[in-house]
C-alpha positions in Angstrom: -166.8 79.0 87.0 -169.2 76.3 85.8 -170.5 78.5 83.0 -167.0 79.2 81.8 -166.1 75.5 81.9 -169.3 74.7 79.9 -168.4 77.4 77.3 -164.9 75.9 77.0 -166.2 72.3 76.6 -168.7 73.2 74.0 -166.6 75.8 72.2 -167.2 76.1 68.4 -163.6 75.3 67.5 -163.8 71.9 69.2 -166.9 70.5 67.5 -167.1 72.4 64.2 -164.8 73.0 61.2 -163.7 76.6 60.5 -166.5 78.9 59.8 -169.2 77.0 61.6 -170.6 77.0 65.2 -173.6 76.3 67.4 -175.3 79.4 66.0 -175.6 77.7 62.6 -177.9 75.1 64.2 -180.6 77.7 64.9 -183.2 77.7 62.2 -186.9 78.2 62.9 -187.9 76.4 59.7 -185.8 73.2 60.3 -185.3 71.0 63.3 -181.6 70.9 64.0 -179.7 69.2 66.8 -179.3 71.1 70.1 -177.4 70.4 73.2 -180.5 70.0 75.5 -181.7 67.2 73.2 -179.1 64.9 74.9 -180.9 64.9 78.2 -183.7 62.7 76.8 -181.6 59.6 77.5 -182.0 59.9 81.3 -185.7 58.8 81.4 -184.9 55.9 79.1 -182.0 54.8 81.4 -184.3 54.9 84.4 -187.0 53.0 82.5 -184.5 50.3 81.6 -183.4 50.0 85.2 -187.0 49.5 86.2 -188.0 47.1 83.5 -184.9 44.9 83.7 -185.6 43.2 87.1 -189.3 42.7 86.0 -188.1 41.1 82.7 -185.5 38.9 84.5 -188.1 37.7 87.0 -191.2 37.1 84.8 -189.6 36.4 81.4 -186.1 35.2 81.7 -186.7 32.7 84.6 -189.6 31.0 82.8 -187.6 30.9 79.6 -184.7 29.3 81.4 -187.1 26.7 82.8 -188.5 26.1 79.3 -185.0 25.6 77.9 -184.0 23.3 80.7 -181.5 25.6 82.4 -181.0 24.6 86.0 -178.4 25.3 88.7 -176.2 22.6 90.1 -176.7 22.1 93.8 -173.8 23.7 95.6 -172.3 22.5 98.9 -171.9 25.4 101.2 -168.7 25.5 103.3 -169.0 25.0 107.0 -168.7 28.3 109.0 -165.1 28.8 110.0 -164.1 32.4 111.1 -160.4 31.8 110.6 -160.7 30.5 107.0 -163.3 33.2 106.3 -161.0 35.9 107.5 -158.2 34.6 105.3 -160.6 34.4 102.3 -161.9 37.9 102.7 -158.8 39.8 103.7 -155.8 37.9 102.3 -156.4 35.6 99.4 -159.2 33.5 97.8 -156.5 31.2 96.4 -154.1 30.5 99.2 -150.6 29.2 98.5 -149.4 25.8 99.6 -147.6 27.2 102.6 -150.7 29.1 103.6 -152.8 25.9 103.3 -150.4 24.1 105.6 -150.5 26.9 108.1 -154.3 27.1 108.1 -154.4 23.3 108.4 -152.5 23.4 111.6 -154.5 26.4 113.0 -157.9 24.7 112.2 -157.0 21.1 112.8 -158.2 20.3 109.3 -156.2 18.4 106.7 -154.8 20.3 103.8 -157.3 18.6 101.6 -160.1 19.8 103.7 -158.8 23.4 103.7 -158.5 23.2 99.9 -162.1 21.9 99.7 -163.4 24.7 102.0 -161.8 27.4 99.8 -163.2 25.8 96.6 -166.7 25.6 98.1 -166.3 29.2 99.3 -165.2 30.4 95.8 -168.1 28.6 94.2 -170.5 30.3 96.7 -169.4 33.7 95.3 -169.8 32.7 91.7 -173.1 33.7 90.0 -175.5 30.9 89.4 -176.3 29.7 85.9 -179.8 31.1 86.2 -178.3 34.5 87.0 -176.0 34.3 84.0 -179.0 33.3 81.8 -181.0 36.2 83.1 -178.5 38.8 82.0 -177.8 37.1 78.7 -181.5 37.0 77.8 -181.9 40.7 78.8 -179.2 41.8 76.5 -180.2 39.4 73.7 -183.8 40.7 73.8 -182.6 44.4 73.6 -180.1 43.8 70.9 -182.6 41.7 68.9 -185.2 44.5 68.7 -182.5 47.3 68.5 -181.0 45.7 65.4 -184.3 45.7 63.5 -185.2 49.2 64.9 -181.8 50.5 63.6 -182.3 48.9 60.3 -185.8 50.4 60.0 -184.5 53.9 60.7 -181.6 53.7 58.3 -182.7 51.5 55.4 -184.5 54.3 53.5 -181.7 56.9 54.0 -179.3 57.7 51.2 -176.2 57.6 53.4 -177.0 53.9 54.3 -175.9 53.0 50.8 -173.4 55.8 50.2 -171.7 56.9 53.4 -170.2 60.0 51.8 -173.8 61.4 51.7 -173.8 61.8 55.5 -171.6 64.9 55.0 -174.2 66.6 52.8 -174.9 70.1 54.3 -172.8 69.3 57.4 -173.2 70.6 60.1 -176.7 71.9 59.2 -178.2 68.4 59.1 -181.9 68.0 60.0 -182.7 66.0 63.2 -185.0 63.2 62.0 -187.3 62.0 64.8 -186.8 58.3 64.1 -183.0 58.6 64.3 -183.1 60.9 67.4 -185.3 58.5 69.4 -183.3 55.5 68.3 -180.1 57.0 69.5 -181.6 58.2 72.8 -183.0 54.7 73.5 -179.6 53.2 72.7 -177.8 55.7 74.9 -180.3 55.2 77.7 -179.7 51.4 77.5 -175.9 51.7 77.8 -176.1 54.2 80.6 -178.3 51.7 82.5 -175.6 49.1 81.9 -173.0 51.5 83.4 -175.2 51.8 86.5 -175.4 48.0 86.9 -171.9 47.1 85.7 -170.7 46.3 89.2 -173.4 43.6 89.7 -173.6 42.3 86.1 -172.2 38.9 85.3 -171.0 40.1 81.9 -172.0 37.3 79.5 -172.9 37.5 75.8 -176.3 36.6 74.4 -175.1 33.4 72.7 -174.3 32.0 76.2 -178.1 31.4 76.6 -177.8 28.3 74.5 -174.7 27.1 76.3 -176.5 27.3 79.6 -179.3 25.4 78.1 -177.0 22.6 77.0 -177.5 23.2 73.3 -173.9 22.5 72.3 -174.5 22.1 68.6 -176.4 25.3 68.5 -173.6 27.1 70.3 -171.1 25.8 67.8 -173.2 26.9 64.8 -173.8 30.3 66.4 -170.1 30.6 67.1 -169.2 29.9 63.4 -171.7 32.4 62.2 -170.5 35.0 64.8 -166.9 34.5 63.8 -167.6 35.0 60.1 -169.9 38.0 60.6 -167.5 39.6 63.2 -164.5 39.4 60.9 -166.3 40.8 57.9 -168.1 43.6 59.7 -165.3 44.6 62.1 -162.2 44.1 59.9 -163.5 44.9 56.4 -166.7 47.0 56.5 -165.7 49.0 59.6 -162.2 50.2 58.5 -162.7 50.4 54.7 -166.2 51.9 54.7 -167.0 53.6 58.0 -163.6 54.9 59.0 -162.8 55.9 55.4 -166.0 57.9 55.3 -165.3 59.6 58.7 -161.5 60.1 58.4 -160.4 60.1 54.8 -163.3 61.6 52.7 -164.0 64.6 55.1 -160.4 65.9 54.4 -161.5 66.6 50.8 -164.2 68.9 52.1 -163.1 70.5 55.4 -160.0 71.3 57.3 -159.5 68.9 60.3 -160.6 70.2 63.7 -160.5 68.9 67.2 -163.7 66.9 67.0 -162.4 65.3 63.8 -159.3 64.0 65.6 -161.2 63.1 68.8 -164.0 60.9 67.2 -161.7 59.3 64.7 -159.2 58.6 67.4 -161.9 56.7 69.3 -162.8 54.8 66.1 -159.2 53.8 65.6 -159.0 52.6 69.2 -162.1 50.6 68.6 -160.5 49.1 65.5 -157.5 48.0 67.6 -159.9 46.3 70.0 -161.5 44.6 67.0 -158.1 43.2 66.0 -157.5 41.9 69.5 -160.9 40.3 69.7 -160.4 38.7 66.3 -157.2 37.2 67.6 -159.1 35.7 70.5 -161.8 34.4 68.1 -159.2 32.8 65.8 -157.6 31.1 68.8 -161.0 29.5 69.6 -161.5 28.6 66.0 -158.2 26.8 66.0 -159.3 24.8 69.1 -162.6 24.1 67.3 -161.2 22.8 64.0 -159.5 19.6 65.1 -162.8 18.2 66.1 -163.5 19.4 69.6 -167.3 19.1 70.2 -167.5 22.2 72.4 -166.0 25.7 71.9 -165.1 27.0 75.3 -165.0 30.7 75.8 -161.7 31.6 77.4 -163.3 34.3 79.4 -165.7 31.9 81.1 -165.4 31.0 84.8 -166.0 27.4 85.6 -167.3 26.2 88.9 -164.8 24.0 90.8 -166.0 20.6 91.5 -165.4 18.0 94.2 -164.2 15.6 91.6 -161.4 18.0 90.5 -160.4 18.3 94.2 -160.3 14.6 94.7 -158.4 14.0 91.4 -155.8 16.6 92.5 -155.3 14.9 95.8 -154.9 11.4 94.2 -152.2 12.9 91.9 -150.4 14.4 94.8 -150.7 11.2 96.9 -149.3 9.1 94.0 -146.4 11.6 93.5 -145.5 12.2 97.1 -146.8 9.2 98.9 -148.6 11.3 101.5 -150.4 14.6 102.1 -148.1 17.5 102.7 -149.1 18.2 106.2 -148.5 14.7 107.3 -152.1 13.5 107.5 -153.0 10.3 105.7 -155.7 10.6 103.1 -159.2 10.1 104.6 -161.8 7.9 103.0 -165.3 9.1 102.3 -166.6 7.7 105.5 -164.0 9.2 107.8 -163.6 12.8 106.7 -163.5 15.5 109.4 -165.8 17.8 107.5 -168.0 17.2 104.4 
């Protein structure tokens, strides 16, 4: 059954135009791509998983210290089984009615219950050092991968004329530099899939934000926005997609693989349009003279000052705290 499924998945009609198949990729005089070649990414993925914690411990943390990245001291919430059970099983953001109910059950004021949940949510948020570690790991790989990719492509004819990549298709020699570049890239992204559950998911430019280099962040953002729009909305659709979807139709009849891969590229183009919309929204916020460009995807740590300000506003509006307790001053709080 598995062999039949394998034959169906790698059937000639799926991956090749009419008249070609995997048998055409067997030539004793020329190195051509073969299916077993794909398994080389596995050792690289394992290697990246091993190297990453070493890099984050011995390179990223000293770099963070050098750049002045430090974590704000967090206040851990007092142990309370009732509030902890509500936090873990029901909601991390309780409604006003739930706050009042929990206040009566714990003999805390509503403000104290709110503060407990904010402190508990902050406890679950990754630290700034943790965010910096991941950002620096990705930045380092992307930095070297960019120049490695440029070195493998800059002397190839299809780098300047993308139509040339269809020369002798599908009997195209497998160049060692390109093969190892793609296997390393594939291994890196597979390692990210393995660690996706624990990753903080931050971009490389965030390193400067964590270091407090606001002007540098603004400059990088401007450069990023210009480069992103040019490469993703101009070069990508009018050069790359044209070379993969429009030009091939003048040479071959379309086949399943043609629709499959170009469908993925068109989906990526839609994502580029959506991301560009988000970038433009941030640019609009940046233009009026704001000193800092805030990433809308960022999660901010909730502070005690925000909590106190919210309580003052509610007190001024309602004249009292919702559960009937009078506001406590800093010296008479039930829990701090």
